C-alpha positions in Angstrom: -20.8 -136.4 32.9 -19.7 -135.0 29.6 -16.4 -135.6 27.7 -14.7 -132.3 27.3 -11.7 -131.6 25.1 -9.3 -129.9 27.4 -6.1 -130.3 25.4 -7.5 -128.9 22.2 -4.4 -126.9 21.4 -2.5 -130.1 20.6 -5.1 -132.8 19.8 -7.0 -130.8 17.3 -3.9 -130.3 15.3 -3.5 -134.0 14.7 -7.2 -134.6 14.1 -7.9 -136.6 17.3 -10.5 -136.0 20.0 -8.9 -136.2 23.4 -10.3 -138.7 25.9 -10.0 -139.3 29.5 -10.6 -135.7 30.6 -13.8 -135.4 32.5 -15.4 -132.5 34.4 -18.8 -131.5 35.5 -20.9 -129.7 32.8 -20.6 -126.0 33.0 -23.4 -123.5 32.1 -22.9 -122.2 28.6 -21.6 -118.7 28.7 -22.9 -116.2 26.2 -20.3 -114.3 24.2 -22.2 -111.2 25.1 -20.4 -111.0 28.5 -19.3 -107.5 27.8 -22.7 -106.1 26.9 -23.0 -102.5 28.0 -24.3 -99.2 26.7 -22.1 -96.2 26.3 -23.4 -92.7 25.5 -21.4 -90.7 23.0 -21.6 -87.0 22.9 -22.5 -86.0 19.3 -22.8 -82.3 19.4 -26.5 -81.5 19.8 -27.6 -84.9 20.9 -26.6 -88.2 22.6 -26.6 -91.5 20.8 -26.1 -94.9 22.3 -23.7 -97.5 21.1 -24.0 -101.1 22.2 -20.8 -103.1 22.8 -21.3 -106.9 22.6 -18.8 -109.6 23.0 -15.4 -110.1 24.5 -13.6 -108.3 21.7 -15.7 -105.2 22.2 -15.0 -105.4 25.9 -11.2 -105.5 25.2 -11.5 -102.6 22.8 -13.3 -100.6 25.4 -10.7 -101.4 27.9 -7.8 -100.4 25.6 -9.6 -97.2 24.8 -9.8 -96.3 28.5 -6.1 -97.1 28.9 -5.1 -95.1 25.8 -6.9 -92.0 27.1 -9.4 -91.7 24.2 -12.4 -92.0 26.4 -13.1 -89.4 29.0 -15.9 -88.6 31.4 -18.8 -86.6 30.3 -20.5 -84.5 33.0 -23.6 -86.3 34.1 -24.1 -88.4 31.0 -21.8 -91.5 30.8 -18.9 -91.4 28.5 -17.8 -89.2 25.6 -15.2 -89.8 23.0 -12.7 -87.0 22.3 -10.4 -86.4 19.4 -7.6 -88.4 21.0 -5.3 -87.8 23.9 -4.0 -84.5 22.7 -7.4 -82.9 22.7 -8.3 -84.0 26.2 -10.0 -81.4 28.4 -7.9 -79.2 30.7 -9.7 -77.1 33.3 -9.8 -73.5 32.3 -12.6 -72.0 34.4 -12.0 -69.4 37.0 -13.8 -69.1 40.3 -17.2 -67.3 40.2 -17.2 -63.6 40.4 -19.6 -61.6 42.6 -22.4 -62.1 40.1 -21.8 -65.9 39.9 -20.2 -65.8 36.4 -17.0 -67.7 35.6 -14.4 -66.9 33.0 -13.0 -69.6 30.7 -9.6 -69.1 29.3 -8.2 -71.6 26.8 -5.2 -73.2 28.6 -1.8 -72.6 26.9 -1.1 -76.3 27.3 -4.2 -77.5 25.5 -3.5 -79.2 22.2 -5.5 -78.8 19.1 -5.4 -81.0 15.9 -5.9 -78.3 13.3 -3.3 -79.3 10.7 0.4 -80.2 10.7 2.6 -77.1 10.8 0.1 -74.7 12.2 1.2 -72.4 15.0 -0.2 -72.8 18.5 -3.8 -71.6 18.9 -3.9 -68.1 20.4 -5.9 -68.4 23.7 -9.4 -67.0 23.9 -11.7 -66.2 26.8 -15.4 -65.9 27.4 -17.8 -65.9 30.4 -20.5 -68.3 31.4 -23.0 -68.4 34.4 -22.7 -71.0 37.1 -23.9 -74.4 35.9 -22.3 -74.3 32.4 -19.7 -77.1 31.9 -17.2 -78.2 29.2 -18.5 -81.0 27.0 -16.1 -83.4 25.3 -15.8 -82.9 21.5 -16.7 -86.2 19.8 -14.7 -87.8 17.0 -18.2 -88.2 15.3 -18.9 -84.5 15.7 -20.3 -83.0 12.5 -18.0 -80.1 12.9 -14.9 -82.3 12.5 -11.5 -81.4 14.0 -12.2 -77.6 13.7 -14.6 -77.7 16.7 -12.1 -76.7 19.4 -14.4 -76.5 22.4 -18.0 -77.2 23.6 -19.8 -75.9 26.7 -23.4 -76.5 27.7 -26.1 -76.2 30.3 -29.1 -78.5 29.8 -31.5 -75.9 31.0 -30.1 -72.7 29.4 -28.3 -73.6 26.1 -24.9 -74.5 24.6 -21.9 -73.0 22.8 -19.1 -74.2 20.7 -15.9 -72.6 19.2 -14.7 -73.3 15.7 -11.0 -72.5 15.0 -10.2 -72.9 11.3 -7.2 -72.0 9.1 -7.7 -68.7 7.4 -6.1 -69.9 4.3 -9.0 -72.3 3.8 -11.2 -69.2 3.1 -8.8 -66.4 1.9 -5.3 -66.1 0.6 -3.8 -64.1 3.4 -0.1 -64.0 4.3 1.0 -63.2 7.8 -1.2 -61.9 10.6 -4.9 -62.4 9.7 -7.5 -59.7 10.4 -11.2 -60.3 10.0 -11.5 -57.2 7.8 -9.1 -58.8 5.2 -11.4 -61.8 4.9 -14.3 -59.5 4.1 -17.1 -57.3 5.4 -19.7 -58.7 7.8 -22.3 -59.7 5.2 -19.7 -61.6 3.2 -18.3 -63.3 6.3 -21.7 -64.5 7.6 -22.7 -65.7 4.1 -19.5 -67.7 3.8 -19.2 -69.0 7.4 -22.8 -69.1 8.6 -23.4 -72.5 7.0 -20.4 -73.8 8.9 -22.4 -73.1 12.1 -26.0 -73.9 11.3 -25.5 -76.4 8.4 -27.6 -74.5 5.9 -27.7 -71.3 3.9 -28.1 -68.2 6.1 -30.0 -66.1 3.6 -33.0 -64.5 5.2 -32.0 -65.7 8.7 -29.7 -62.8 9.8 -31.6 -60.3 11.9 -28.7 -58.2 13.1 -25.0 -57.5 12.2 -22.7 -55.4 14.4 -19.0 -54.5 14.4 -17.1 -54.1 17.7 -13.5 -53.4 18.5 -11.7 -54.6 21.6 -8.0 -54.0 22.3 -7.4 -53.3 18.6 -9.1 -56.4 17.3 -12.3 -56.3 15.3 -15.2 -58.6 16.0 -18.2 -59.2 13.8 -21.4 -60.1 15.8 -24.5 -61.7 14.3 -27.8 -62.9 15.4 -29.7 -65.5 13.4 -33.2 -67.0 13.8 -34.4 -69.5 13.2 -32.4 -71.5 14.2 -31.6 -69.2 17.2 -27.9 -68.6 17.3 -25.5 -65.8 18.2 -22.2 -65.8 16.3 -19.0 -63.8 17.1 -16.3 -63.9 14.4 -12.7 -62.6 14.5 -9.3 -63.6 13.2 -5.9 -63.9 14.9 -2.6 -65.4 13.9 -3.4 -67.6 10.9 -6.8 -68.7 12.1 -10.5 -67.7 12.0 -12.5 -67.9 15.3 -16.2 -68.5 15.2 -17.8 -68.4 18.7 -21.4 -69.7 18.6 -24.1 -69.6 21.3 -27.4 -71.2 20.8 -30.4 -72.7 22.5 -33.8 -74.3 21.9 -36.9 -72.0 21.4 -37.8 -72.2 25.1 -34.2 -71.7 26.2 -33.9 -68.7 23.9 -37.0 -67.1 25.3 -36.1 -67.7 28.9 -32.3 -67.1 28.9 -31.7 -64.8 25.9 -30.1 -62.1 28.2 -27.6 -64.6 29.5 -26.9 -66.1 26.1 -26.3 -62.6 24.6 -23.9 -61.8 27.5 -22.0 -65.0 26.8 -21.7 -64.1 23.1 -20.6 -60.6 23.8 -17.9 -61.7 26.2 -15.8 -63.6 23.7 -12.2 -62.3 23.2 -9.0 -63.6 21.6 -6.2 -62.7 23.9 
């Protein structure tokens, strides 16, 4: 038998050890009762974070309740940019070729600065098997990463939606031509996508027009990436499709078709 202080809340305050309370010895419990591994989506990779202890377990539970942790397709959990940036389904049913159209839902929130107007919806097409990926609070792209999609075998994409005034002093409706010609745009915004200077990496530049809106299209390698840039409202849109060397070689046709399908509606 061991003497166990059961009435610690009162006896410890007066400096006495309680007596007369006996119980069978209990196995010592480790504080690491809540040990678990959670995978966080971090853009191009997955990193593991280890939660240890009761406090971490409580924090994890509160996160689940508050809505800041959402399911990540096939890979544990991902942390989003808060409740307002939670995923809302936007994919259509497959067409006759097996491609699905994603349209940014009107009700989807976006934390891109207080006072900014709602984000104008955009659309693009992806083959079967591509799924939305939660945007992490630890994402290197910050809050301007509006959306991520990916397929582990084919590649991935992400959409940057940034205030035009951060790059050019434009009042009213923004147009990509007012920001600059294609070479100026890719020199200014390419580093936002690949994280380094794009000099010597641009192998093609094209200008296309759809429904009166101008789109700049670029191909960079290495790293392999297709960028479609346009402007609408008071925002710049950068649509980026990329893949590893092997993915690029095997699925370039599909990746190019995804990049060419981007439209702001």
